[in-house]
One Martini backbone bead per residue (centre of mass of N, CA, C, O) as a GRO file, in nm:
protein
  219
    1MET     BB    1   7.775   6.589  -4.766
    2PHE     BB    2   7.944   6.375  -4.628
    3ARG     BB    3   7.790   6.369  -4.359
    4LYS     BB    4   7.514   6.289  -4.494
    5SER     BB    5   7.628   6.002  -4.599
    6LEU     BB    6   7.634   5.905  -4.328
    7ILE     BB    7   7.558   5.595  -4.146
    8PRO     BB    8   7.413   5.508  -3.868
    9SER     BB    9   7.508   5.206  -3.674
   10SER     BB   10   7.465   4.952  -3.441
   11ARG     BB   11   7.658   4.743  -3.598
   12TYR     BB   12   7.886   4.958  -3.768
   13ASP     BB   13   7.832   5.240  -3.713
   14LEU     BB   14   7.983   5.375  -3.968
   15CYS     BB   15   7.841   5.437  -4.297
   16LEU     BB   16   7.830   5.352  -4.649
   17ALA     BB   17   7.663   5.394  -4.963
   18SER     BB   18   7.757   5.208  -5.248
   19VAL     BB   19   7.695   5.321  -5.589
   20HIS     BB   20   7.670   5.287  -5.910
   21ARG     BB   21   7.716   5.566  -6.143
   22SER     BB   22   7.529   5.632  -6.461
   23ASN     BB   23   7.420   5.850  -6.641
   24PRO     BB   24   7.081   5.835  -6.564
   25GLN     BB   25   7.168   5.589  -6.396
   26VAL     BB   26   7.109   5.363  -6.120
   27ALA     BB   27   7.206   5.120  -5.959
   28GLN     BB   28   7.043   4.842  -5.782
   29PHE     BB   29   7.329   4.782  -5.656
   30GLY     BB   30   7.525   4.755  -5.343
   31THR     BB   31   7.748   4.878  -5.077
   32ILE     BB   32   7.823   4.839  -4.744
   33LEU     BB   33   8.041   5.062  -4.566
   34GLN     BB   34   8.277   5.041  -4.326
   35VAL     BB   35   8.414   5.277  -4.117
   36VAL     BB   36   8.757   5.255  -3.982
   37ASN     BB   37   8.890   5.522  -4.121
   38ILE     BB   38   9.005   5.873  -4.083
   39GLU     BB   39   9.174   6.104  -4.304
   40HIS     BB   40   9.363   6.414  -4.322
   41GLN     BB   41   9.484   6.561  -4.639
   42ASN     BB   42   9.451   6.853  -4.629
   43GLU     BB   43   9.162   6.850  -4.847
   44VAL     BB   44   9.165   6.538  -4.795
   45VAL     BB   45   8.961   6.248  -4.760
   46MET     BB   46   9.050   5.945  -4.598
   47LEU     BB   47   8.924   5.613  -4.646
   48GLU     BB   48   8.856   5.324  -4.448
   49VAL     BB   49   8.707   5.026  -4.577
   50VAL     BB   50   8.436   4.776  -4.532
   51GLY     BB   51   8.264   4.525  -4.659
   52VAL     BB   52   7.936   4.394  -4.528
   53ASP     BB   53   7.702   4.458  -4.746
   54ARG     BB   54   7.427   4.429  -4.939
   55PHE     BB   55   7.209   4.610  -5.176
   56LYS     BB   56   6.873   4.707  -5.269
   57LEU     BB   57   6.708   4.919  -5.456
   58VAL     BB   58   6.394   5.080  -5.430
   59CYS     BB   59   6.448   5.402  -5.414
   60HIS     BB   60   6.500   5.730  -5.583
   61GLU     BB   61   6.648   6.065  -5.545
   62GLU     BB   62   6.726   6.403  -5.649
   63ASP     BB   63   6.851   6.677  -5.539
   64THR     BB   64   6.958   7.006  -5.581
   65ASN     BB   65   7.270   6.900  -5.502
   66GLY     BB   66   7.299   6.593  -5.628
   67MET     BB   67   7.177   6.413  -5.414
   68ILE     BB   68   7.117   6.085  -5.320
   69ILE     BB   69   6.799   5.954  -5.225
   70ALA     BB   70   6.744   5.638  -5.047
   71SER     BB   71   6.599   5.314  -5.060
   72PHE     BB   72   6.686   4.997  -4.892
   73ASP     BB   73   6.779   4.652  -4.908
   74VAL     BB   74   6.924   4.416  -4.722
   75LEU     BB   75   7.159   4.150  -4.822
   76HIS     BB   76   7.189   3.890  -4.655
   77GLU     BB   77   7.381   3.633  -4.601
   78SER     BB   78   7.313   3.305  -4.766
   79ILE     BB   79   7.413   2.989  -4.810
   80VAL     BB   80   7.123   2.874  -4.771
   81PRO     BB   81   6.853   2.823  -4.928
   82GLN     BB   82   6.538   2.798  -4.968
   83ILE     BB   83   6.315   2.548  -4.862
   84ASP     BB   84   6.078   2.354  -4.931
   85SER     BB   85   5.806   2.267  -4.726
   86ALA     BB   86   5.772   1.966  -4.841
   87TYR     BB   87   5.999   1.900  -4.686
   88SER     BB   88   6.150   1.740  -4.462
   89THR     BB   89   6.354   1.780  -4.201
   90ARG     BB   90   6.562   1.572  -4.298
   91ASP     BB   91   6.588   1.674  -4.589
   92ASN     BB   92   6.680   1.957  -4.514
   93SER     BB   93   6.939   1.874  -4.368
   94LEU     BB   94   7.073   1.735  -4.613
   95THR     BB   95   7.061   1.975  -4.806
   96HIS     BB   96   7.230   2.171  -4.639
   97GLN     BB   97   7.482   1.995  -4.632
   98ASN     BB   98   7.530   1.971  -4.938
   99ILE     BB   99   7.554   2.275  -4.995
  100SER     BB  100   7.786   2.335  -4.801
  101GLU     BB  101   7.987   2.140  -4.937
  102TYR     BB  102   7.977   2.266  -5.221
  103THR     BB  103   8.071   2.553  -5.147
  104ALA     BB  104   8.342   2.458  -5.030
  105ASP     BB  105   8.448   2.335  -5.294
  106LEU     BB  106   8.440   2.593  -5.460
  107ALA     BB  107   8.625   2.757  -5.275
  108ASN     BB  108   8.869   2.565  -5.305
  109ASN     BB  109   8.907   2.613  -5.607
  110ILE     BB  110   8.970   2.914  -5.585
  111ILE     BB  111   9.216   2.888  -5.404
  112GLY     BB  112   9.376   2.719  -5.608
  113PHE     BB  113   9.388   2.931  -5.832
  114VAL     BB  114   9.534   3.152  -5.677
  115LYS     BB  115   9.789   2.983  -5.608
  116HIS     BB  116   9.863   2.916  -5.899
  117LEU     BB  117   9.909   3.221  -5.989
  118GLY     BB  118  10.117   3.274  -5.724
  119GLN     BB  119  10.341   3.123  -5.822
  120SER     BB  120  10.624   3.019  -5.919
  121PRO     BB  121  10.761   2.968  -6.195
  122SER     BB  122  10.839   2.659  -6.361
  123THR     BB  123  10.987   2.851  -6.559
  124PRO     BB  124  11.160   3.047  -6.723
  125SER     BB  125  11.064   3.364  -6.832
  126HIS     BB  126  11.188   3.318  -7.142
  127ILE     BB  127  10.986   3.077  -7.150
  128LEU     BB  128  10.747   2.929  -7.320
  129HIS     BB  129  10.427   2.831  -7.178
  130SER     BB  130  10.109   2.667  -7.098
  131GLN     BB  131  10.111   2.765  -6.816
  132THR     BB  132   9.967   2.950  -6.524
  133THR     BB  133  10.191   2.923  -6.346
  134GLY     BB  134  10.276   3.224  -6.212
  135LEU     BB  135  10.155   3.456  -6.386
  136LEU     BB  136  10.133   3.671  -6.141
  137GLY     BB  137  10.270   3.587  -5.885
  138PRO     BB  138  10.398   3.632  -5.564
  139LEU     BB  139  10.376   3.942  -5.553
  140TRP     BB  140  10.075   3.959  -5.604
  141LEU     BB  141   9.983   3.784  -5.363
  142GLU     BB  142  10.120   3.949  -5.136
  143SER     BB  143   9.978   4.216  -5.202
  144ALA     BB  144   9.689   4.113  -5.160
  145LYS     BB  145   9.727   4.033  -4.861
  146LEU     BB  146   9.815   4.313  -4.758
  147LEU     BB  147   9.545   4.461  -4.853
  148HIS     BB  148   9.309   4.204  -4.793
  149GLY     BB  149   9.433   3.970  -4.675
  150GLN     BB  150   9.382   3.667  -4.620
  151ILE     BB  151   9.272   3.387  -4.733
  152PRO     BB  152   9.001   3.246  -4.697
  153GLN     BB  153   8.824   2.995  -4.594
  154LYS     BB  154   8.617   2.747  -4.719
  155GLU     BB  155   8.407   2.784  -4.475
  156ASN     BB  156   8.397   3.089  -4.624
  157PRO     BB  157   8.272   3.134  -4.928
  158ALA     BB  158   8.190   3.431  -4.945
  159ALA     BB  159   8.472   3.549  -4.884
  160VAL     BB  160   8.619   3.414  -5.118
  161CYS     BB  161   8.463   3.548  -5.343
  162TRP     BB  162   8.532   3.850  -5.275
  163TRP     BB  163   8.837   3.826  -5.270
  164ALA     BB  164   8.881   3.732  -5.562
  165ALA     BB  165   8.730   3.970  -5.700
  166THR     BB  166   8.929   4.191  -5.592
  167VAL     BB  167   9.214   4.068  -5.720
  168LEU     BB  168   9.107   4.048  -5.993
  169PRO     BB  169   9.124   4.122  -6.345
  170VAL     BB  170   8.814   4.270  -6.363
  171PRO     BB  171   8.557   4.395  -6.496
  172THR     BB  172   8.314   4.599  -6.378
  173ASN     BB  173   8.065   4.455  -6.500
  174ASP     BB  174   8.130   4.177  -6.373
  175LEU     BB  175   8.117   4.272  -6.079
  176TYR     BB  176   7.816   4.355  -6.090
  177ILE     BB  177   7.704   4.077  -6.147
  178LEU     BB  178   7.800   3.962  -5.880
  179LEU     BB  179   7.649   4.161  -5.689
  180ARG     BB  180   7.347   4.073  -5.811
  181THR     BB  181   7.398   3.786  -5.717
  182ILE     BB  182   7.237   3.590  -5.492
  183SER     BB  183   7.359   3.325  -5.526
  184LEU     BB  184   7.635   3.169  -5.406
  185ILE     BB  185   7.681   2.951  -5.616
  186ASP     BB  186   7.674   3.141  -5.861
  187ARG     BB  187   7.916   3.313  -5.770
  188LEU     BB  188   8.130   3.094  -5.756
  189GLU     BB  189   8.097   3.000  -6.054
  190LEU     BB  190   8.171   3.273  -6.177
  191VAL     BB  191   8.460   3.292  -6.070
  192ILE     BB  192   8.556   3.031  -6.204
  193SER     BB  193   8.502   3.132  -6.496
  194TRP     BB  194   8.723   3.346  -6.487
  195PHE     BB  195   8.961   3.156  -6.461
  196GLN     BB  196   8.904   2.994  -6.719
  197SER     BB  197   8.922   3.239  -6.909
  198PHE     BB  198   9.206   3.325  -6.833
  199GLN     BB  199   9.341   3.061  -6.929
  200SER     BB  200   9.240   3.069  -7.223
  201GLN     BB  201   9.368   3.340  -7.302
  202TRP     BB  202   9.660   3.256  -7.246
  203LYS     BB  203   9.672   3.025  -7.450
  204ASN     BB  204   9.616   3.201  -7.701
  205CYS     BB  205   9.855   3.394  -7.666
  206ARG     BB  206  10.073   3.179  -7.681
  207GLU     BB  207  10.009   3.069  -7.965
  208ARG     BB  208  10.058   3.338  -8.111
  209ALA     BB  209  10.351   3.375  -8.019
  210ILE     BB  210  10.461   3.116  -8.147
  211ASN     BB  211  10.376   3.175  -8.439
  212ALA     BB  212  10.539   3.437  -8.462
  213TYR     BB  213  10.815   3.308  -8.402
  214LEU     BB  214  10.808   3.100  -8.648
  215GLN     BB  215  10.819   3.340  -8.871
  216ILE     BB  216  11.104   3.376  -8.802
  217PRO     BB  217  11.393   3.378  -8.935
  218GLN     BB  218  11.643   3.136  -8.940
  219HIS     BB  219  12.016   3.142  -8.884
   0.00000   0.00000   0.00000
């Protein structure tokens, strides 16, 4: 069954189509994974894969062996959305430039958030403080880089988006929302909203901890 799941590709060699499955439904979006290494350990097959493209499921059926057979459309990444044909060529060029600059700015904000969380704490660990600086710490950031590579540059906003989504402690359902979001700008803004929510939750936790501490009788 594993061999049947492999997809030969002239672009990526061997690939797998990974889609979240929760019976009786199959998610409509998934990821094409390029197989870069295969290892056999006893009776276990270990795969090293890299996500290369998203896809949208067109139709699927399940055979008698429980294997899902499907047709899908690949969603190639496009930084700049389609521009209405009513725009002049010059207007199109300016719009493309503005969108590219905006996505780079959003990506730069995400990079800043990641570095902010990965700094060394600005105060000793036993002191409560309101900042999220170093909340996850340099060990977290270095581990993320070791596992997923260096943080992409802002000039590659799509890669920044996926990198941040991979390393952040985000619920699976939120990750699926990101996966099915077509617009790159919408995806970048969604990731930024995760950081903002993360910071807000930490602030609330801190305030509750301080209030609980103040209730302790002082001797």
